[in-house]
Backbone as JSON Lines, residues from 0, in Angstrom:
{"i":0,"aa":"M","n":[0.84,-1.2,0.0],"ca":[0.0,0.0,0.0],"c":[0.88,1.26,0.0]}
{"i":1,"aa":"K","n":[1.93,1.22,0.81],"ca":[2.83,2.36,0.91],"c":[3.49,2.64,-0.44]}
{"i":2,"aa":"K","n":[3.91,1.56,-1.16],"ca":[4.56,1.73,-2.47],"c":[3.58,2.3,-3.49]}
{"i":3,"aa":"L","n":[2.32,1.87,-3.4],"ca":[1.3,2.36,-4.31],"c":[1.1,3.86,-4.13]}
{"i":4,"aa":"I","n":[1.03,4.29,-2.85],"ca":[0.86,5.72,-2.57],"c":[2.05,6.51,-3.09]}
{"i":5,"aa":"E","n":[3.27,5.94,-2.9],"ca":[4.46,6.63,-3.38],"c":[4.45,6.79,-4.89]}
{"i":6,"aa":"R","n":[3.96,5.75,-5.61],"ca":[3.88,5.82,-7.07],"c":[2.88,6.88,-7.52]}
{"i":7,"aa":"I","n":[1.75,6.91,-6.83],"ca":[0.71,7.91,-7.17],"c":[1.24,9.32,-6.94]}
{"i":8,"aa":"L","n":[1.94,9.52,-5.79],"ca":[2.5,10.83,-5.51],"c":[3.54,11.24,-6.55]}
{"i":9,"aa":"A","n":[4.33,10.26,-6.99],"ca":[5.35,10.54,-8.01],"c":[4.7,10.96,-9.32]}
{"i":10,"aa":"I","n":[3.61,10.27,-9.7],"ca":[2.91,10.62,-10.94],"c":[2.31,12.02,-10.86]}
{"i":11,"aa":"V","n":[1.69,12.3,-9.68],"ca":[1.1,13.62,-9.49],"c":[2.16,14.71,-9.54]}
{"i":12,"aa":"L","n":[3.31,14.46,-8.92],"ca":[4.41,15.42,-8.92],"c":[4.91,15.69,-10.33]}
{"i":13,"aa":"C","n":[5.05,14.62,-11.11],"ca":[5.5,14.78,-12.5],"c":[4.5,15.6,-13.3]}
{"i":14,"aa":"F","n":[3.22,15.33,-13.09],"ca":[2.16,16.07,-13.79],"c":[2.22,17.56,-13.45]}
{"i":15,"aa":"L","n":[2.37,17.85,-12.13],"ca":[2.41,19.25,-11.71],"c":[3.62,19.98,-12.29]}
{"i":16,"aa":"M","n":[4.77,19.3,-12.34],"ca":[5.97,19.9,-12.9],"c":[5.78,20.19,-14.39]}
{"i":17,"aa":"S","n":[5.16,19.24,-15.11],"ca":[4.92,19.43,-16.54],"c":[3.95,20.57,-16.77]}
{"i":18,"aa":"F","n":[2.9,20.64,-15.94],"ca":[1.9,21.69,-16.08],"c":[2.53,23.07,-15.84]}
{"i":19,"aa":"N","n":[3.38,23.15,-14.8],"ca":[4.04,24.42,-14.51],"c":[4.96,24.85,-15.64]}
{"i":20,"aa":"T","n":[5.63,23.88,-16.25],"ca":[6.52,24.18,-17.38],"c":[5.74,24.7,-18.56]}
{"i":21,"aa":"L","n":[4.6,24.03,-18.86],"ca":[3.76,24.46,-19.97],"c":[3.19,25.85,-19.72]}
{"i":22,"aa":"A","n":[2.78,26.11,-18.49],"ca":[2.23,27.42,-18.14],"c":[3.27,28.51,-18.3]}
{"i":23,"aa":"A","n":[4.5,28.2,-17.86],"ca":[5.59,29.18,-17.99],"c":[5.9,29.44,-19.47]}
{"i":24,"aa":"T","n":[5.9,28.36,-20.28],"ca":[6.16,28.51,-21.71],"c":[5.09,29.34,-22.38]}
{"i":25,"aa":"S","n":[3.82,29.06,-22.03],"ca":[2.7,29.81,-22.59],"c":[2.78,31.28,-22.2]}
{"i":26,"aa":"E","n":[3.17,31.54,-20.95],"ca":[3.29,32.92,-20.48],"c":[4.38,33.65,-21.23]}
{"i":27,"aa":"N","n":[5.5,32.95,-21.49],"ca":[6.6,33.56,-22.23],"c":[6.19,33.88,-23.66]}
{"i":28,"aa":"L","n":[5.43,32.96,-24.3],"ca":[4.97,33.18,-25.67],"c":[4.05,34.39,-25.73]}
{"i":29,"aa":"N","n":[3.13,34.5,-24.78],"ca":[2.22,35.64,-24.76],"c":[2.98,36.94,-24.55]}
{"i":30,"aa":"S","n":[3.98,36.88,-23.67],"ca":[4.79,38.08,-23.41],"c":[5.54,38.49,-24.67]}
{"i":31,"aa":"D","n":[6.12,37.51,-25.39],"ca":[6.85,37.79,-26.62],"c":[5.91,38.37,-27.68]}
{"i":32,"aa":"S","n":[4.69,37.81,-27.76],"ca":[3.73,38.27,-28.76],"c":[3.29,39.69,-28.46]}
{"i":33,"aa":"D","n":[3.05,40.01,-27.2],"ca":[2.68,41.37,-26.81],"c":[3.79,42.36,-27.17]}
{"i":34,"aa":"E","n":[5.02,41.95,-26.91],"ca":[6.17,42.81,-27.21],"c":[6.28,43.03,-28.72]}
{"i":35,"aa":"T","n":[6.05,41.96,-29.49],"ca":[6.11,42.06,-30.95],"c":[5.04,43.01,-31.48]}
{"i":36,"aa":"L","n":[3.83,42.92,-30.92],"ca":[2.74,43.78,-31.36],"c":[3.05,45.25,-31.06]}
{"i":37,"aa":"C","n":[3.6,45.53,-29.89],"ca":[3.99,46.9,-29.55],"c":[5.05,47.43,-30.51]}
{"i":38,"aa":"E","n":[5.99,46.55,-30.86],"ca":[7.04,46.94,-31.78],"c":[6.46,47.24,-33.17]}
{"i":39,"aa":"L","n":[5.48,46.43,-33.6],"ca":[4.86,46.66,-34.9],"c":[4.11,47.99,-34.94]}
{"i":40,"aa":"K","n":[3.43,48.32,-33.85],"ca":[2.7,49.59,-33.8],"c":[3.66,50.78,-33.94]}
{"i":41,"aa":"Q","n":[4.78,50.71,-33.24],"ca":[5.78,51.78,-33.32],"c":[6.39,51.83,-34.73]}
{"i":42,"aa":"T","n":[6.65,50.66,-35.3],"ca":[7.22,50.59,-36.64],"c":[6.3,51.26,-37.65]}
{"i":43,"aa":"M","n":[4.98,50.99,-37.55],"ca":[4.04,51.57,-38.5],"c":[3.96,53.09,-38.36]}
{"i":44,"aa":"L","n":[4.07,53.6,-37.16],"ca":[4.08,55.06,-36.96],"c":[5.25,55.69,-37.72]}
{"i":45,"aa":"E","n":[6.41,55.06,-37.62],"ca":[7.6,55.58,-38.29],"c":[7.48,55.45,-39.8]}
{"i":46,"aa":"I","n":[6.93,54.32,-40.26],"ca":[6.77,54.1,-41.7],"c":[5.78,55.1,-42.29]}
{"i":47,"aa":"N","n":[4.65,55.31,-41.63],"ca":[3.64,56.26,-42.11],"c":[4.24,57.65,-42.26]}
{"i":48,"aa":"Q","n":[4.98,58.06,-41.25],"ca":[5.59,59.4,-41.29],"c":[6.55,59.52,-42.46]}
{"i":49,"aa":"F","n":[7.35,58.48,-42.68],"ca":[8.32,58.51,-43.77],"c":[7.61,58.59,-45.12]}
{"i":50,"aa":"I","n":[6.59,57.74,-45.32],"ca":[5.89,57.7,-46.61],"c":[5.2,59.04,-46.88]}
{"i":51,"aa":"Q","n":[4.53,59.58,-45.87],"ca":[3.82,60.84,-46.07],"c":[4.77,62.0,-46.38]}
{"i":52,"aa":"N","n":[5.98,61.94,-45.83],"ca":[6.95,63.01,-46.05],"c":[7.74,62.85,-47.34]}
{"i":53,"aa":"N","n":[7.78,61.66,-47.9],"ca":[8.65,61.4,-49.04],"c":[7.94,61.0,-50.33]}
{"i":54,"aa":"S","n":[6.63,60.78,-50.28],"ca":[5.9,60.41,-51.5],"c":[5.86,61.57,-52.47]}
{"i":55,"aa":"K","n":[6.03,61.25,-53.76],"ca":[6.02,62.26,-54.8],"c":[5.0,61.89,-55.87]}
{"i":56,"aa":"P","n":[4.45,62.89,-56.56],"ca":[3.5,62.6,-57.65],"c":[4.14,61.71,-58.71]}
{"i":57,"aa":"L","n":[3.32,60.89,-59.35],"ca":[3.82,59.91,-60.3],"c":[3.49,60.29,-61.73]}
{"i":58,"aa":"D","n":[4.49,60.22,-62.6],"ca":[4.23,60.29,-64.03],"c":[3.53,59.0,-64.44]}
{"i":59,"aa":"L","n":[2.65,59.1,-65.41],"ca":[1.91,57.92,-65.87],"c":[2.75,57.15,-66.89]}
{"i":60,"aa":"K","n":[3.63,56.33,-66.34],"ca":[4.49,55.46,-67.15],"c":[4.85,54.25,-66.29]}
{"i":61,"aa":"N","n":[5.21,53.16,-66.94],"ca":[5.64,51.98,-66.18],"c":[6.86,52.34,-65.34]}
{"i":62,"aa":"Q","n":[6.75,52.11,-64.04],"ca":[7.86,52.48,-63.17],"c":[7.75,51.76,-61.82]}
{"i":63,"aa":"E","n":[8.88,51.69,-61.15],"ca":[8.95,51.11,-59.81],"c":[9.86,51.99,-58.96]}
{"i":64,"aa":"I","n":[9.34,52.42,-57.81],"ca":[10.09,53.27,-56.9],"c":[10.23,52.55,-55.57]}
{"i":65,"aa":"C","n":[11.46,52.41,-55.1],"ca":[11.72,51.7,-53.84],"c":[12.28,52.67,-52.79]}
{"i":66,"aa":"Y","n":[11.74,52.57,-51.59],"ca":[12.23,53.37,-50.47],"c":[12.73,52.43,-49.38]}
{"i":67,"aa":"V","n":[13.91,52.68,-48.87],"ca":[14.43,51.97,-47.7],"c":[14.22,52.89,-46.51]}
{"i":68,"aa":"I","n":[13.46,52.4,-45.52],"ca":[13.04,53.24,-44.4],"c":[13.79,52.85,-43.13]}
{"i":69,"aa":"P","n":[14.68,53.68,-42.64],"ca":[15.4,53.38,-41.39],"c":[14.46,53.51,-40.19]}
{"i":70,"aa":"L","n":[14.52,52.52,-39.29],"ca":[13.64,52.5,-38.12],"c":[14.45,52.69,-36.85]}
{"i":71,"aa":"S","n":[13.75,53.06,-35.79],"ca":[14.41,53.35,-34.52],"c":[14.96,52.1,-33.84]}
{"i":72,"aa":"N","n":[14.53,50.9,-34.26],"ca":[15.05,49.67,-33.68],"c":[16.27,49.14,-34.43]}
{"i":73,"aa":"N","n":[16.87,50.03,-35.24],"ca":[18.1,49.71,-35.99],"c":[17.89,48.7,-37.11]}
{"i":74,"aa":"T","n":[16.64,48.57,-37.59],"ca":[16.37,47.76,-38.78],"c":[15.81,48.68,-39.86]}
{"i":75,"aa":"N","n":[15.59,48.12,-41.05],"ca":[15.05,48.89,-42.17],"c":[13.79,48.22,-42.71]}
{"i":76,"aa":"A","n":[12.77,49.0,-42.97],"ca":[11.61,48.53,-43.71],"c":[11.8,48.91,-45.17]}
{"i":77,"aa":"K","n":[11.06,48.27,-46.05],"ca":[11.15,48.57,-47.47],"c":[9.75,48.83,-48.03]}
{"i":78,"aa":"Y","n":[9.6,49.95,-48.71],"ca":[8.32,50.3,-49.33],"c":[8.53,50.45,-50.82]}
{"i":79,"aa":"T","n":[7.74,49.71,-51.6],"ca":[7.87,49.73,-53.05],"c":[6.55,50.16,-53.67]}
{"i":80,"aa":"L","n":[6.61,51.15,-54.54],"ca":[5.44,51.62,-55.28],"c":[5.69,51.33,-56.76]}
{"i":81,"aa":"K","n":[4.78,50.57,-57.35],"ca":[4.95,50.16,-58.75],"c":[3.67,50.42,-59.51]}
{"i":82,"aa":"I","n":[3.78,51.07,-60.66],"ca":[2.61,51.21,-61.53],"c":[2.96,50.64,-62.91]}
{"i":83,"aa":"T","n":[2.05,49.85,-63.42],"ca":[2.27,49.2,-64.71],"c":[0.98,49.26,-65.53]}
{"i":84,"aa":"K","n":[1.15,49.43,-66.81],"ca":[0.0,49.45,-67.7],"c":[-0.52,48.03,-67.86]}
{"i":85,"aa":"N","n":[-1.82,47.87,-67.74],"ca":[-2.45,46.57,-67.98],"c":[-2.14,46.16,-69.42]}
{"i":86,"aa":"P","n":[-1.47,45.03,-69.62],"ca":[-1.05,44.66,-70.98],"c":[-2.2,44.42,-71.94]}
{"i":87,"aa":"I","n":[-3.41,44.18,-71.41],"ca":[-4.55,43.96,-72.31],"c":[-5.39,45.22,-72.46]}
{"i":88,"aa":"S","n":[-4.93,46.32,-71.86],"ca":[-5.68,47.57,-71.94],"c":[-5.48,48.21,-73.31]}
{"i":89,"aa":"P","n":[-6.57,48.55,-74.0],"ca":[-6.42,49.15,-75.32],"c":[-5.95,50.6,-75.22]}
{"i":90,"aa":"F","n":[-5.0,50.99,-76.04],"ca":[-4.56,52.38,-76.09],"c":[-3.93,52.64,-77.44]}
{"i":91,"aa":"T","n":[-3.75,53.88,-77.77],"ca":[-3.14,54.26,-79.04],"c":[-1.74,54.79,-78.8]}
{"i":92,"aa":"V","n":[-0.96,54.84,-79.85],"ca":[0.39,55.37,-79.75],"c":[0.36,56.84,-79.36]}
{"i":93,"aa":"F","n":[-0.7,57.53,-79.72],"ca":[-0.77,58.98,-79.49],"c":[-1.12,59.33,-78.05]}
{"i":94,"aa":"D","n":[-1.74,58.38,-77.3],"ca":[-2.13,58.68,-75.92],"c":[-1.97,57.42,-75.08]}
{"i":95,"aa":"A","n":[-0.72,57.0,-74.88],"ca":[-0.45,55.76,-74.17],"c":[-0.79,55.82,-72.69]}
{"i":96,"aa":"K","n":[-1.04,57.03,-72.18],"ca":[-1.35,57.17,-70.75],"c":[-2.8,56.78,-70.45]}
{"i":97,"aa":"V","n":[-3.66,56.83,-71.43],"ca":[-5.06,56.49,-71.23],"c":[-5.22,54.97,-71.21]}
{"i":98,"aa":"G","n":[-6.02,54.47,-70.27],"ca":[-6.26,53.04,-70.16],"c":[-6.09,52.55,-68.73]}
{"i":99,"aa":"E","n":[-6.07,51.23,-68.56],"ca":[-5.99,50.65,-67.22],"c":[-4.55,50.51,-66.74]}
{"i":100,"aa":"W","n":[-4.37,50.86,-65.46],"ca":[-3.08,50.75,-64.8],"c":[-3.24,49.98,-63.5]}
{"i":101,"aa":"F","n":[-2.19,49.26,-63.13],"ca":[-2.14,48.59,-61.82],"c":[-1.26,49.42,-60.89]}
{"i":102,"aa":"F","n":[-1.82,49.83,-59.77],"ca":[-1.07,50.56,-58.75],"c":[-0.79,49.6,-57.59]}
{"i":103,"aa":"D","n":[0.47,49.2,-57.44],"ca":[0.86,48.23,-56.41],"c":[1.7,48.91,-55.34]}
{"i":104,"aa":"S","n":[1.25,48.8,-54.09],"ca":[2.02,49.28,-52.94],"c":[2.42,48.08,-52.1]}
{"i":105,"aa":"T","n":[3.71,47.87,-51.94],"ca":[4.21,46.72,-51.2],"c":[5.05,47.19,-50.02]}
{"i":106,"aa":"L","n":[4.74,46.66,-48.85],"ca":[5.47,47.02,-47.63],"c":[6.12,45.76,-47.06]}
{"i":107,"aa":"D","n":[7.44,45.79,-46.94],"ca":[8.2,44.69,-46.35],"c":[8.62,45.09,-44.94]}
{"i":108,"aa":"L","n":[8.08,44.39,-43.94],"ca":[8.42,44.69,-42.55],"c":[9.53,43.76,-42.09]}
{"i":109,"aa":"P","n":[10.57,44.3,-41.47],"ca":[11.69,43.45,-41.04],"c":[11.23,42.39,-40.05]}
{"i":110,"aa":"N","n":[11.48,41.13,-40.39],"ca":[11.19,39.97,-39.52],"c":[9.7,39.68,-39.34]}
{"i":111,"aa":"H","n":[8.82,40.34,-40.12],"ca":[7.4,40.12,-39.93],"c":[6.63,39.79,-41.21]}
{"i":112,"aa":"G","n":[7.28,39.84,-42.37],"ca":[6.61,39.5,-43.61],"c":[6.33,40.71,-44.48]}
{"i":113,"aa":"S","n":[5.45,40.54,-45.47],"ca":[5.17,41.63,-46.4],"c":[3.67,41.72,-46.69]}
{"i":114,"aa":"I","n":[3.25,42.93,-47.11],"ca":[1.86,43.22,-47.43],"c":[1.84,43.94,-48.76]}
{"i":115,"aa":"K","n":[0.95,43.5,-49.67],"ca":[0.84,44.13,-50.98],"c":[-0.61,44.52,-51.24]}
{"i":116,"aa":"V","n":[-0.81,45.8,-51.6],"ca":[-2.14,46.31,-51.94],"c":[-2.12,46.71,-53.41]}
{"i":117,"aa":"R","n":[-3.11,46.21,-54.18],"ca":[-3.21,46.56,-55.6],"c":[-4.58,47.15,-55.89]}
{"i":118,"aa":"T","n":[-4.58,48.26,-56.63],"ca":[-5.81,48.88,-57.1],"c":[-5.69,49.09,-58.61]}
{"i":119,"aa":"T","n":[-6.75,48.79,-59.33],"ca":[-6.79,49.02,-60.76],"c":[-7.33,50.43,-61.02]}
{"i":120,"aa":"V","n":[-6.62,51.2,-61.82],"ca":[-7.0,52.58,-62.11],"c":[-7.19,52.74,-63.61]}
{"i":121,"aa":"N","n":[-8.36,53.24,-64.0],"ca":[-8.66,53.47,-65.41],"c":[-8.56,54.96,-65.71]}
{"i":122,"aa":"I","n":[-7.47,55.34,-66.38],"ca":[-7.25,56.73,-66.75],"c":[-8.04,57.01,-68.04]}
{"i":123,"aa":"T","n":[-8.96,57.96,-67.96],"ca":[-9.79,58.27,-69.13],"c":[-9.39,59.56,-69.83]}
{"i":124,"aa":"K","n":[-8.66,60.42,-69.12],"ca":[-8.23,61.67,-69.74],"c":[-7.0,62.2,-69.04]}
{"i":125,"aa":"V","n":[-6.01,62.62,-69.82],"ca":[-4.81,63.25,-69.28],"c":[-4.61,64.57,-70.0]}
{"i":126,"aa":"P","n":[-4.68,65.69,-69.27],"ca":[-4.56,67.0,-69.92],"c":[-3.14,67.25,-70.43]}
{"i":127,"aa":"D","n":[-3.05,68.15,-71.4],"ca":[-1.72,68.51,-71.94],"c":[-1.37,69.96,-71.65]}
{"i":128,"aa":"T","n":[-2.12,70.55,-70.7],"ca":[-1.83,71.93,-70.33],"c":[-2.27,72.2,-68.9]}
{"i":129,"aa":"V","n":[-1.72,73.21,-68.28],"ca":[-2.08,73.54,-66.91],"c":[-3.53,74.02,-66.84]}
{"i":130,"aa":"G","n":[-4.09,73.96,-65.64],"ca":[-5.46,74.39,-65.43],"c":[-6.45,73.25,-65.41]}
{"i":131,"aa":"L","n":[-6.02,72.06,-65.86],"ca":[-6.88,70.88,-65.87],"c":[-6.22,69.77,-65.05]}
{"i":132,"aa":"M","n":[-6.96,68.69,-64.81],"ca":[-6.42,67.55,-64.05],"c":[-6.83,66.25,-64.73]}
{"i":133,"aa":"P","n":[-6.1,65.16,-64.46],"ca":[-6.48,63.88,-65.04],"c":[-7.87,63.44,-64.57]}
{"i":134,"aa":"E","n":[-8.53,62.65,-65.39],"ca":[-9.8,62.05,-65.02],"c":[-9.63,60.54,-64.98]}
{"i":135,"aa":"F","n":[-10.15,59.91,-63.92],"ca":[-9.94,58.48,-63.76],"c":[-10.99,57.88,-62.82]}
{"i":136,"aa":"T","n":[-11.08,56.56,-62.84],"ca":[-11.84,55.8,-61.85],"c":[-10.93,54.7,-61.31]}
{"i":137,"aa":"A","n":[-11.22,54.24,-60.11],"ca":[-10.41,53.17,-59.5],"c":[-11.35,52.11,-58.95]}
{"i":138,"aa":"Y","n":[-10.89,50.87,-58.98],"ca":[-11.75,49.75,-58.57],"c":[-10.9,48.5,-58.37]}
{"i":139,"aa":"D","n":[-11.58,47.42,-57.97],"ca":[-10.96,46.09,-57.89],"c":[-9.75,46.05,-56.95]}
{"i":140,"aa":"G","n":[-9.89,46.65,-55.75],"ca":[-8.8,46.61,-54.78],"c":[-8.57,45.21,-54.23]}
{"i":141,"aa":"K","n":[-7.31,44.86,-54.05],"ca":[-6.93,43.55,-53.51],"c":[-5.79,43.72,-52.53]}
{"i":142,"aa":"V","n":[-5.69,42.79,-51.56],"ca":[-4.56,42.78,-50.65],"c":[-4.09,41.34,-50.48]}
{"i":143,"aa":"T","n":[-2.78,41.16,-50.47],"ca":[-2.17,39.85,-50.21],"c":[-1.07,40.05,-49.17]}
{"i":144,"aa":"A","n":[-0.79,39.0,-48.42],"ca":[0.23,39.09,-47.37],"c":[1.03,37.81,-47.31]}
{"i":145,"aa":"I","n":[2.32,37.95,-47.06],"ca":[3.2,36.8,-46.84],"c":[3.74,36.92,-45.42]}
{"i":146,"aa":"P","n":[3.29,36.07,-44.5],"ca":[3.74,36.19,-43.11],"c":[5.14,35.63,-42.91]}
{"i":147,"aa":"S","n":[5.78,36.07,-41.85],"ca":[7.09,35.53,-41.5],"c":[6.91,34.24,-40.7]}
{"i":148,"aa":"Q","n":[8.01,33.64,-40.29],"ca":[7.97,32.41,-39.52],"c":[7.26,32.64,-38.18]}
{"i":149,"aa":"Y","n":[6.44,31.66,-37.79],"ca":[5.67,31.69,-36.53],"c":[4.52,32.71,-36.57]}
{"i":150,"aa":"V","n":[4.24,33.27,-37.75],"ca":[3.1,34.18,-37.92],"c":[2.21,33.61,-39.0]}
{"i":151,"aa":"S","n":[0.9,33.69,-38.81],"ca":[-0.04,33.21,-39.82],"c":[-0.99,34.34,-40.22]}
{"i":152,"aa":"V","n":[-1.66,34.16,-41.36],"ca":[-2.68,35.1,-41.83],"c":[-4.02,34.41,-41.76]}
{"i":153,"aa":"D","n":[-4.92,34.95,-40.93],"ca":[-6.23,34.34,-40.74],"c":[-7.29,34.86,-41.69]}
{"i":154,"aa":"A","n":[-7.16,36.12,-42.14],"ca":[-8.18,36.71,-43.01],"c":[-7.63,37.95,-43.7]}
{"i":155,"aa":"T","n":[-8.23,38.3,-44.84],"ca":[-7.89,39.54,-45.54],"c":[-9.17,40.16,-46.1]}
{"i":156,"aa":"L","n":[-9.14,41.47,-46.26],"ca":[-10.29,42.18,-46.83],"c":[-9.78,43.45,-47.49]}
{"i":157,"aa":"A","n":[-10.3,43.75,-48.69],"ca":[-9.96,45.0,-49.37],"c":[-11.15,45.43,-50.22]}
{"i":158,"aa":"E","n":[-11.42,46.72,-50.21],"ca":[-12.46,47.28,-51.07],"c":[-12.08,48.7,-51.48]}
{"i":159,"aa":"T","n":[-12.46,49.05,-52.7],"ca":[-12.13,50.37,-53.23],"c":[-13.37,51.26,-53.19]}
{"i":160,"aa":"K","n":[-13.2,52.47,-52.66],"ca":[-14.31,53.41,-52.53],"c":[-14.01,54.71,-53.27]}
{"i":161,"aa":"R","n":[-15.06,55.29,-53.83],"ca":[-14.93,56.6,-54.47],"c":[-15.12,57.67,-53.4]}
{"i":162,"aa":"I","n":[-14.13,58.52,-53.24],"ca":[-14.23,59.62,-52.28],"c":[-14.75,60.87,-53.0]}
{"i":163,"aa":"L","n":[-14.11,61.24,-54.1],"ca":[-14.57,62.32,-54.96],"c":[-14.4,61.87,-56.41]}
{"i":164,"aa":"P","n":[-15.45,61.9,-57.23],"ca":[-15.34,61.43,-58.62],"c":[-14.2,62.11,-59.36]}
{"i":165,"aa":"N","n":[-13.37,61.3,-60.01],"ca":[-12.23,61.78,-60.81],"c":[-11.15,62.49,-60.0]}
{"i":166,"aa":"I","n":[-11.33,62.54,-58.67],"ca":[-10.38,63.27,-57.83],"c":[-9.64,62.35,-56.87]}
{"i":167,"aa":"E","n":[-10.37,61.5,-56.14],"ca":[-9.74,60.64,-55.13],"c":[-10.54,59.36,-54.93]}
{"i":168,"aa":"Y","n":[-9.79,58.26,-54.87],"ca":[-10.34,56.95,-54.54],"c":[-9.46,56.34,-53.45]}
{"i":169,"aa":"Q","n":[-10.05,55.48,-52.63],"ca":[-9.3,54.82,-51.56],"c":[-9.6,53.33,-51.55]}
{"i":170,"aa":"T","n":[-8.55,52.54,-51.44],"ca":[-8.7,51.11,-51.19],"c":[-8.36,50.87,-49.73]}
{"i":171,"aa":"T","n":[-9.33,50.39,-48.97],"ca":[-9.14,50.16,-47.53],"c":[-9.43,48.7,-47.2]}
{"i":172,"aa":"G","n":[-8.95,48.29,-46.03],"ca":[-9.2,46.92,-45.58],"c":[-8.25,46.53,-44.48]}
{"i":173,"aa":"Y","n":[-8.05,45.24,-44.34],"ca":[-7.15,44.77,-43.29],"c":[-6.57,43.41,-43.64]}
{"i":174,"aa":"V","n":[-5.49,43.08,-42.94],"ca":[-4.9,41.74,-42.97],"c":[-4.92,41.23,-41.54]}
{"i":175,"aa":"G","n":[-5.54,40.09,-41.32],"ca":[-5.62,39.52,-39.98],"c":[-4.45,38.6,-39.69]}
{"i":176,"aa":"F","n":[-3.39,39.15,-39.1],"ca":[-2.25,38.33,-38.71],"c":[-2.54,37.67,-37.36]}
{"i":177,"aa":"N","n":[-1.86,36.56,-37.12],"ca":[-1.91,35.88,-35.84],"c":[-0.48,35.65,-35.37]}
{"i":178,"aa":"I","n":[-0.11,36.32,-34.29],"ca":[1.27,36.25,-33.79],"c":[1.27,35.47,-32.49]}
{"i":179,"aa":"G","n":[1.67,34.22,-32.56],"ca":[1.73,33.39,-31.35],"c":[0.4,33.29,-30.63]}
{"i":180,"aa":"G","n":[-0.7,33.23,-31.38],"ca":[-2.01,33.11,-30.77],"c":[-2.69,34.43,-30.47]}
{"i":181,"aa":"I","n":[-1.99,35.54,-30.69],"ca":[-2.56,36.86,-30.44],"c":[-2.94,37.52,-31.76]}
{"i":182,"aa":"P","n":[-4.22,37.89,-31.97],"ca":[-4.63,38.56,-33.21],"c":[-3.94,39.91,-33.35]}
{"i":183,"aa":"A","n":[-3.48,40.2,-34.55],"ca":[-2.84,41.49,-34.82],"c":[-3.3,41.95,-36.2]}
{"i":184,"aa":"N","n":[-4.37,42.71,-36.23],"ca":[-4.93,43.17,-37.5],"c":[-4.19,44.4,-38.01]}
{"i":185,"aa":"Y","n":[-3.79,44.33,-39.28],"ca":[-3.18,45.48,-39.96],"c":[-4.24,46.16,-40.8]}
{"i":186,"aa":"Y","n":[-4.59,47.39,-40.46],"ca":[-5.59,48.17,-41.2],"c":[-4.88,49.16,-42.11]}
{"i":187,"aa":"F","n":[-5.24,49.15,-43.4],"ca":[-4.52,49.97,-44.36],"c":[-5.46,50.86,-45.16]}
{"i":188,"aa":"T","n":[-4.87,51.92,-45.73],"ca":[-5.55,52.79,-46.67],"c":[-4.59,53.16,-47.79]}
{"i":189,"aa":"Q","n":[-4.95,52.81,-49.0],"ca":[-4.18,53.22,-50.18],"c":[-4.96,54.34,-50.87]}
{"i":190,"aa":"I","n":[-4.38,55.51,-50.9],"ca":[-5.05,56.68,-51.48],"c":[-4.5,56.95,-52.88]}
{"i":191,"aa":"I","n":[-5.39,57.04,-53.84],"ca":[-5.01,57.38,-55.21],"c":[-5.78,58.64,-55.58]}
{"i":192,"aa":"A","n":[-5.05,59.7,-55.91],"ca":[-5.7,60.99,-56.09],"c":[-4.92,61.88,-57.06]}
{"i":193,"aa":"V","n":[-5.61,62.85,-57.63],"ca":[-4.92,63.88,-58.4],"c":[-4.17,64.78,-57.43]}
{"i":194,"aa":"V","n":[-3.24,65.55,-57.94],"ca":[-2.4,66.39,-57.07],"c":[-2.83,67.85,-57.15]}
{"i":195,"aa":"D","n":[-2.7,68.45,-58.32],"ca":[-3.13,69.83,-58.52],"c":[-3.3,70.05,-60.02]}
{"i":196,"aa":"N","n":[-3.73,71.25,-60.39],"ca":[-3.92,71.56,-61.82],"c":[-2.86,72.54,-62.33]}
{"i":197,"aa":"Q","n":[-1.73,72.58,-61.63],"ca":[-0.65,73.47,-62.03],"c":[0.6,72.65,-62.37]}
{"i":198,"aa":"E","n":[1.53,72.58,-61.42],"ca":[2.8,71.88,-61.68],"c":[2.59,70.39,-61.97]}
{"i":199,"aa":"N","n":[1.6,69.78,-61.3],"ca":[1.39,68.34,-61.44],"c":[0.07,68.02,-62.14]}
{"i":200,"aa":"Y","n":[-0.27,68.8,-63.13],"ca":[-1.57,68.67,-63.79],"c":[-1.76,67.32,-64.51]}
{"i":201,"aa":"N","n":[-0.68,66.64,-64.85],"ca":[-0.78,65.37,-65.58],"c":[-0.24,64.19,-64.78]}
{"i":202,"aa":"K","n":[-0.25,64.31,-63.43],"ca":[0.3,63.26,-62.58],"c":[-0.75,62.76,-61.59]}
{"i":203,"aa":"I","n":[-0.44,61.61,-60.98],"ca":[-1.33,60.97,-59.99],"c":[-0.51,60.71,-58.73]}
{"i":204,"aa":"Q","n":[-1.15,60.81,-57.59],"ca":[-0.49,60.5,-56.31],"c":[-1.03,59.19,-55.75]}
{"i":205,"aa":"C","n":[-0.13,58.38,-55.2],"ca":[-0.53,57.11,-54.55],"c":[0.24,56.97,-53.25]}
{"i":206,"aa":"V","n":[-0.5,56.87,-52.14],"ca":[0.12,56.79,-50.81],"c":[-0.53,55.66,-50.01]}
{"i":207,"aa":"L","n":[0.28,54.83,-49.38],"ca":[-0.2,53.76,-48.54],"c":[0.14,54.06,-47.07]}
{"i":208,"aa":"T","n":[-0.87,54.02,-46.21],"ca":[-0.63,54.13,-44.78],"c":[-1.36,52.99,-44.07]}
{"i":209,"aa":"G","n":[-0.95,52.69,-42.85],"ca":[-1.6,51.6,-42.12],"c":[-1.26,51.63,-40.64]}
{"i":210,"aa":"E","n":[-1.93,50.76,-39.9],"ca":[-1.66,50.67,-38.47],"c":[-2.08,49.3,-37.95]}
{"i":211,"aa":"F","n":[-1.44,48.88,-36.86],"ca":[-1.82,47.66,-36.16],"c":[-2.67,48.01,-34.94]}
């Protein structure tokens, strides 16, 4: 009887030790995830400020612009803005700017993965003199994300809205990341708009901002 009790106590002790270890591991994971989320929020503040201060109006031509963004945690984020003419979009040699364009904004976060927002823009008129502005519509917003290791993507959503006809459109939505069991939604806004009817009368502006 005494040996049986000793065996039962030994099993219970082993169980309690294992449970305490698992609890400590779970607590550490939650702590790491909370710290990661705080870091992401700070990172996005710095990225938004950089993009808003450095974005320039775009000529309507196939192009790719890359920005390397230095962060306060001694890492770098990368922001890429790419516009390309839809290869199946009809246009003439005399007005190659008219037609469908893909506006792609890609954000690479150090150690956390990447996010890409695409909006289709149909340019219907591009002025050749000051005093006028381009005319366009935007639609078919999409978002894709590639998570880093130990991070998953649970859901995505993107939709394009008209803010002012021929003046401004926005593609908004979110990416539902999961960091160690903690939800971390990235909410974004891609703004596509005319700039002015003077110096930039034939250009378009595209800016991506977001937050966790």
